[in-house]
C-alpha positions in Angstrom: 37.0 -29.4 40.9 38.8 -32.4 39.6 42.5 -32.9 38.9 43.4 -31.6 35.4 46.0 -33.5 33.4 49.0 -31.5 34.7 47.9 -31.9 38.3 47.4 -35.7 37.8 50.9 -35.9 36.3 52.4 -34.2 39.3 50.5 -36.5 41.7 51.7 -39.6 39.8 55.3 -38.3 39.6 55.4 -37.6 43.4 53.9 -40.9 44.2 56.2 -42.8 41.8 59.3 -41.0 43.3 58.4 -42.1 46.8 56.7 -45.4 46.2 59.6 -47.6 45.3 61.5 -46.6 48.3 58.9 -48.0 50.7 57.8 -51.5 51.7 54.5 -53.0 50.9 52.5 -51.4 53.7 54.2 -48.1 53.2 53.3 -48.3 49.5 49.7 -49.1 50.3 49.6 -46.2 52.8 51.0 -43.8 50.2 48.5 -45.0 47.6 45.6 -44.6 50.0 46.6 -41.0 50.9 47.1 -40.1 47.2 43.8 -41.7 46.3 41.8 -39.8 49.0 43.6 -36.6 48.0 42.7 -37.3 44.4 39.1 -37.9 45.2 38.7 -35.2 47.8 40.2 -32.6 45.5 36.9 -32.6 43.7 34.8 -32.2 46.9 36.1 -33.4 50.2 32.6 -33.6 51.6 32.0 -36.8 49.6 35.0 -38.6 51.1 32.7 -40.1 53.9 30.7 -41.9 51.2 33.7 -43.9 50.0 34.8 -44.4 53.6 31.4 -45.8 54.5 31.3 -48.1 51.5 34.8 -49.4 52.3 34.0 -50.0 56.0 30.6 -51.6 55.5 31.8 -54.1 52.9 35.0 -54.9 54.7 33.2 -55.8 58.0 30.2 -57.4 56.2 32.6 -59.7 54.3 34.5 -60.5 57.5 31.3 -61.4 59.2 30.2 -63.6 56.3 33.5 -65.4 56.4 32.9 -66.4 60.0 29.2 -67.3 59.5 28.0 -70.7 58.3 24.2 -70.1 58.7 22.8 -69.3 55.3 20.1 -67.0 56.6 22.6 -64.8 58.4 24.8 -64.7 55.4 21.9 -63.5 53.3 21.1 -60.8 55.8 24.7 -59.6 55.7 24.7 -59.6 51.9 21.4 -57.7 51.9 23.0 -55.2 54.3 25.8 -54.5 51.8 23.4 -54.3 48.9 21.1 -52.0 50.7 23.9 -49.6 51.9 25.6 -49.4 48.5 22.6 -49.3 46.2 20.8 -47.1 48.7 23.5 -44.4 48.5 23.8 -44.8 44.8 20.0 -44.5 44.3 19.8 -41.4 46.4 22.6 -39.5 44.9 22.2 -40.6 41.3 18.5 -41.4 40.8 16.5 -39.3 43.4 15.7 -36.6 40.9 15.0 -39.0 38.1 12.5 -41.1 40.1 10.8 -38.0 41.5 10.5 -36.3 38.1 9.3 -39.5 36.5 6.6 -40.0 39.2 5.5 -36.4 38.9 5.2 -36.8 35.1 3.1 -39.9 35.3 0.8 -38.4 37.9 0.4 -35.3 35.8 -0.5 -37.3 32.7 -3.1 -39.1 34.9 -4.7 -35.8 35.8 -3.2 -35.3 39.2 -1.6 -31.9 39.9 1.4 -32.5 42.0 4.9 -31.2 42.6 7.9 -33.1 43.6 10.5 -32.1 46.2 12.9 -29.4 45.1 16.0 -31.0 46.7 19.0 -30.7 44.4 21.4 -33.6 44.8 25.0 -33.4 43.6 26.2 -36.6 41.9 29.5 -37.7 43.6 32.1 -38.4 40.9 32.8 -42.1 40.2 30.2 -43.4 42.6 28.8 -45.9 40.1 32.3 -47.4 39.6 33.4 -47.9 43.2 30.0 -49.0 44.3 30.0 -51.8 41.7 33.6 -52.7 42.6 32.8 -53.1 46.3 29.6 -55.0 45.6 31.4 -57.5 43.5 33.7 -58.2 46.5 30.8 -59.0 48.9 29.0 -61.0 46.2 32.1 -63.2 45.7 32.6 -63.6 49.4 29.0 -64.6 49.8 29.4 -67.2 47.0 32.5 -68.5 48.7 34.6 -67.7 45.6 36.8 -65.4 47.7 38.1 -65.4 51.2 37.4 -62.1 53.0 40.3 -59.8 53.4 41.9 -59.4 56.8 43.9 -56.4 55.9 41.8 -53.1 56.1 44.6 -51.1 54.5 44.9 -53.3 51.4 41.1 -53.4 51.1 40.8 -49.6 51.3 43.4 -49.2 48.6 41.5 -51.7 46.4 38.3 -49.6 46.7 40.0 -46.2 46.3 43.0 -46.8 44.0 43.3 -43.5 42.3 44.2 -44.4 38.6 40.9 -46.2 38.2 38.8 -44.8 41.0 36.5 -42.4 39.0 36.0 -44.2 35.7 37.1 -47.7 36.0 37.9 -50.4 35.0 35.6 -51.9 37.6 38.0 -54.4 39.0 37.3 -57.7 40.7 38.7 -58.3 44.2 39.9 -61.8 43.1 42.2 -60.1 40.6 43.2 -56.8 42.1 43.1 -57.2 45.9 45.9 -59.8 46.0 48.2 -57.3 44.2 47.8 -55.0 47.2 48.1 -57.8 49.8 51.4 -59.1 48.3 54.8 -57.6 47.8 55.2 -56.0 44.3 58.0 -57.0 42.0 60.5 -54.1 41.5 59.8 -52.1 38.4 62.0 -52.9 35.4 62.6 -51.2 32.0 59.9 -53.3 30.3 57.2 -52.3 32.8 58.4 -48.7 32.8 58.4 -48.4 29.0 55.0 -50.1 28.5 53.4 -48.1 31.3 54.6 -44.8 29.8 53.5 -45.9 26.3 50.0 -46.7 27.5 49.8 -43.3 29.1 51.0 -41.7 25.9 48.5 -43.6 23.8 45.7 -42.7 26.2 46.6 -39.0 26.1 46.6 -39.0 22.3 43.2 -40.6 22.3 41.8 -38.2 24.8 43.4 -34.9 23.8 44.2 -35.2 20.1 41.1 -37.2 19.1 38.3 -37.0 21.6 38.8 -33.4 22.8 39.5 -32.3 19.2 36.1 -33.6 18.1 34.2 -32.3 21.1 33.4 -28.8 19.6 32.1 -30.4 16.4 29.9 -32.8 18.4 28.6 -29.9 20.6 27.8 -27.8 17.6 25.9 -30.5 15.6 24.0 -31.9 18.6 23.1 -28.3 19.6 21.6 -27.7 16.1 19.9 -31.1 15.7 16.5 -29.6 14.9 17.8 -27.7 11.9 21.1 -29.3 10.7 21.1 -31.2 7.4 21.5 -34.9 7.3 25.1 -34.8 6.2 26.0 -32.7 9.2 24.0 -35.0 11.4 25.8 -38.0 10.0 29.2 -36.3 10.7 28.1 -35.4 14.2 27.0 -38.9 15.1 30.2 -40.4 13.7 32.2 -37.8 15.6 30.5 -38.6 18.9 31.1 -42.4 18.3 34.9 -41.7 17.9 34.9 -39.1 20.7 33.4 -41.4 23.3 35.6 -44.2 22.3 38.8 -42.1 22.3 37.7 -40.4 25.6 36.9 -43.6 27.5 39.4 -46.0 26.1 42.0 -43.2 26.5 41.2 -42.9 30.2 41.4 -46.7 30.6 44.8 -46.7 28.9 46.1 -43.9 31.1 44.8 -45.7 34.2 46.5 -49.0 33.1 49.7 -47.2 32.3 49.7 -45.3 35.6 49.0 -48.5 37.6 51.7 -50.4 35.8 54.3 -47.8 36.9 53.2 -48.7 40.4 53.5 -52.4 40.0 49.8 -53.0 39.6 48.1 -54.6 36.6 44.6 -53.5 35.7 42.4 -55.4 33.4 41.9 -54.4 29.7 38.6 -52.5 29.4 38.5 -52.3 25.6 39.6 -54.6 22.9 39.0 -52.6 19.6 35.2 -52.7 19.9 34.6 -50.9 16.6 36.2 -53.9 14.8 33.4 -56.1 16.0 31.6 -58.3 13.5 28.3 -58.4 15.4 26.7 -56.7 18.5 27.5 -59.6 20.8 31.2 -59.2 19.9 30.9 -55.5 20.5 29.7 -56.0 24.1 32.6 -58.5 24.6 35.0 -55.8 23.7 33.4 -52.5 24.9 33.7 -51.5 28.6 34.5 -55.1 29.4 34.6 -54.5 33.1 31.0 -53.4 33.1 29.7 -55.9 30.6 31.2 -58.8 32.5 30.0 -57.4 35.9 26.4 -57.2 34.5 26.8 -60.8 33.1 28.1 -62.3 36.3 26.1 -60.5 38.9 22.8 -59.8 37.1 22.3 -61.8 33.9 23.6 -65.2 35.2 21.6 -64.9 38.5 18.5 -64.1 36.5 19.0 -67.4 34.7 21.3 -66.4 31.9 20.8 -68.5 28.7 19.5 -71.5 30.6 16.0 -72.4 29.6 13.8 -71.3 26.7 14.8 -68.7 24.2 12.1 -66.3 25.4 13.5 -66.5 28.9 17.0 -65.8 27.7 15.7 -62.7 25.8 13.9 -61.5 28.9 17.1 -61.8 30.9 19.1 -59.9 28.2 16.5 -57.1 28.1 16.5 -56.7 31.9 20.3 -56.7 32.0 20.7 -54.1 29.3 17.9 -51.8 30.5 19.5 -51.7 33.9 22.9 -51.3 32.3 21.5 -48.3 30.4 20.1 -46.9 33.7 23.6 -47.4 35.3 25.0 -44.9 32.8 22.7 -42.1 33.8 19.4 -41.1 35.4 17.5 -40.3 32.1 15.1 -42.1 29.9 17.5 -41.6 27.0 19.9 -44.0 28.7 17.2 -46.5 29.4 16.1 -46.5 25.8 19.8 -46.7 24.7 20.1 -49.9 26.9 16.9 -51.2 25.6 18.0 -50.9 22.0 21.2 -52.7 22.7 19.1 -55.4 24.5 17.0 -55.7 21.4 20.1 -55.9 19.1 21.5 -58.7 21.3 18.2 -60.5 21.4 17.8 -60.5 17.7 21.4 -61.6 17.2 20.9 -64.5 19.6 18.0 -65.7 17.6 19.5 -65.4 14.1 23.3 -65.7 14.7 25.2 -68.5 12.9 27.3 -71.1 14.6 30.1 -69.3 16.4 33.6 -70.3 15.2 35.7 -67.3 15.9 36.7 -65.2 18.9 35.6 -61.6 19.3 39.2 -60.5 19.2 40.3 -62.4 16.1 41.8 -60.3 13.3 39.1 -59.2 10.8 39.3 -60.4 7.2 38.3 -58.5 4.1 35.0 -60.5 3.9 34.2 -59.3 7.5 34.2 -55.6 6.5 30.4 -55.4 5.7 29.5 -57.0 9.0 31.9 -54.7 10.9 30.5 -51.6 9.1 26.9 -52.7 9.8 27.6 -53.3 13.5 29.4 -49.9 13.8 26.4 -48.2 12.1 23.9 -49.8 14.5 26.0 -48.8 17.5 26.5 -45.3 16.2 22.7 -44.8 15.9 22.3 -45.7 19.6 25.0 -43.2 20.5 22.7 -40.5 19.4 20.4 -41.3 22.3 23.4 -41.5 24.6 24.6 -38.1 23.7 21.2 -36.2 23.3 20.3 -34.0 26.3 16.6 -35.1 26.2 14.6 -37.7 24.5 13.0 -35.0 22.3 16.4 -33.9 21.2 17.2 -37.5 20.2 14.0 -37.7 18.2 14.8 -34.4 16.4 18.2 -35.7 15.6 17.0 -39.0 14.2 14.2 -37.3 12.3 16.6 -35.0 10.5 18.9 -37.8 9.8 16.4 -40.2 8.3 14.3 -37.5 6.5 17.5 -36.6 4.6 17.0 -33.0 5.5 19.0 -30.8 3.1 22.1 -29.0 4.2 25.6 -28.1 3.2 28.4 -30.7 3.0 30.4 -30.2 6.2 33.9 -29.9 4.7 35.4 -28.5 7.9 33.9 -31.3 10.0 35.2 -33.9 7.6 38.7 -32.4 7.6 38.7 -33.1 11.4 36.7 -36.3 11.5 38.4 -38.4 8.8 42.0 -38.1 10.2 40.6 -39.0 13.7 38.9 -42.1 12.2 42.1 -43.1 10.4 44.2 -42.7 13.5 41.8 -44.9 15.6 41.6 -47.5 12.8 45.3 -47.8 12.4 45.9 -48.1 16.1 43.1 -50.6 16.6 44.2 -52.8 13.7 47.8 -52.8 15.0 46.6 -53.7 18.5 44.3 -56.4 17.3 47.0 -57.9 15.1 49.6 -58.0 17.9 47.3 -58.6 20.9 49.4 -55.9 22.6 48.0 -52.5 23.6 51.5 -51.0 23.8 52.1 -52.2 20.3 54.2 -49.1 19.4 57.1 -50.7 21.4 57.3 -53.6 19.0 57.6 -51.4 15.9 60.9 -50.7 14.1 62.7 -47.6 15.5 61.9 -45.3 12.5 58.2 -46.2 12.6 58.2 -45.9 16.4 59.9 -42.5 16.3 57.4 -41.3 13.7 54.4 -42.5 15.9 55.8 -40.8 19.0 56.6 -37.6 17.0 53.2 -37.4 15.3 51.5 -38.0 18.7 53.5 -35.4 20.4 52.7 -32.8 17.7 49.0 -33.6 17.9 49.1 -33.2 21.7 50.8 -29.8 21.4 48.3 -28.7 18.7 45.2 -29.7 20.5 46.1 -29.2 24.1 45.6 -25.4 23.9 41.9 -25.5 23.5 39.4 -25.6 26.4 39.7 -28.6 28.6 37.0 -31.3 28.2 36.2 -33.4 31.3 36.3 -37.2 30.8 32.8 -38.2 29.6 32.5 -41.1 32.0 33.2 -38.9 35.1 29.5 -38.1 35.0 28.6 -41.7 35.6 
C-alpha cells in the first residue's frame, strides 16, 4: 500500500510545519524519518534493502577515498556494483530470466520447468539503485569526495519526494544541499513550489488519470478495435504517460522546493522535439544522462567509427529498455529507440539549435513526425505482451474498420490542447512555474480551470503513478 495523494499532502504538511524550526541536522533527521515512513508505508519488509544499499555505498566510497591502489579501488567499486545490481537483478529480473531460459530450452526440444518462486518488486528500486551507483562511480573516478556524514548521505538516498520515481539525482548536485545549511524559505520559493505541485497534480489527475480508462479500454480490445480507435488509444497513452510522469516530477520538485532543496528538471517539453535525439535530451533527463555518462561514454561513446558509435547506442538503449521493465516488450521498445537514434546520427544535418529552443512554424512537420515515431513505440511500452503489441500494430496499419470514437476524442483533444499550451508557455519562458509570470486575470483563470478539473476528475478510481512499477 502506497501513500495516496491526501496522505502524501498530510505528510508534506507535517514535515513542512516542523522542518523550518530545526537546524540542519534536525532537518535531515526529520527528512530521513519521513522518507522511511513514506517508503515503509508500502511494505516495511523492504526497508532493509534501502538500508543495505545506503550502508554499502557509504562505506565503500569511504574506503575508496582512503585507497590509492587502483586494484583495491576496482575491487571496492565491483563490490558496490555487485551488491546493487545483484539485488536489482534478483527482485526485478529473476522471473524474466527464468521464463526466457525456459522458453528457449522448450523451443530447442528440452522439456523443463523453472522455479516457481514469486518475487515482489520493491517500489522505486530501479531509481534509488541507480542514484547510489552514480555516487560510487563518481567517487571512483575522483570527481567527488566521499561523504563523511552518514545522515546526509542516507537522506540523499531516501529523500521521499523523489524516492520512488526520480529524478535520479547525482550526488555532486544533491548531496551538498543536505550537507550545508539551507537558506530560509521566502515567498518566491514558497509560491513556485506550490505552483509546481499544482501543475503536477493537474497533469496527473486531470489529464493522465482522466485518460486512463480510455487507454485501458482500447488496449484491452486491441485485437478487434478499429484503426481510428487504436489511433486514439495510442495518442491517449502518449499523453497519459507524459502527464503522469512529468506530473510526478513536478510534484517532487515542488515538494522539495518547499523544503529548501532543488531537484533537477526531468522533462523539458519532450513532445516539442524536432528529432529523436532532441526527444531523449528532454525526456526523463535524469535517466538519459545517467545512461550516457555511466554506460554509453564508458563503452566508447561517439569516439571512433560510425559503426562503433551505433553499436554503443544500441547497447545503451536496449539496456535502457530493460531498465524500464522485465519484459521483451521493453527490450524491443529500447531497441526501436536505439534504431531511431542510430539512423538520425547517420542522416542528421549540421546541428545549429538547442533541443530546448522555441519551435518555429517550419519546425511543425519535424515535431509531428518525431511525435508519431515516439507514439508508435509507446504501443510496445503499454502492451501487456509482445503478442498484444503485434495485434495492436496489425489493426492500426491494416486500417481495420471501426466507428469514429467521438467520446474518446471529446476527452483526448482537450487533454492534448492543455499539454500543448502549457508546454509552449514553459518552452517560451524557460520557467516551469510559468503561471506565476502571467497577468493576474490570466493567472486566476489558469488556477480556476485547474482547480475545477481537479475536482471533476478526482472522484474517479485512483490510478497509481505509472513509473512506480519501475
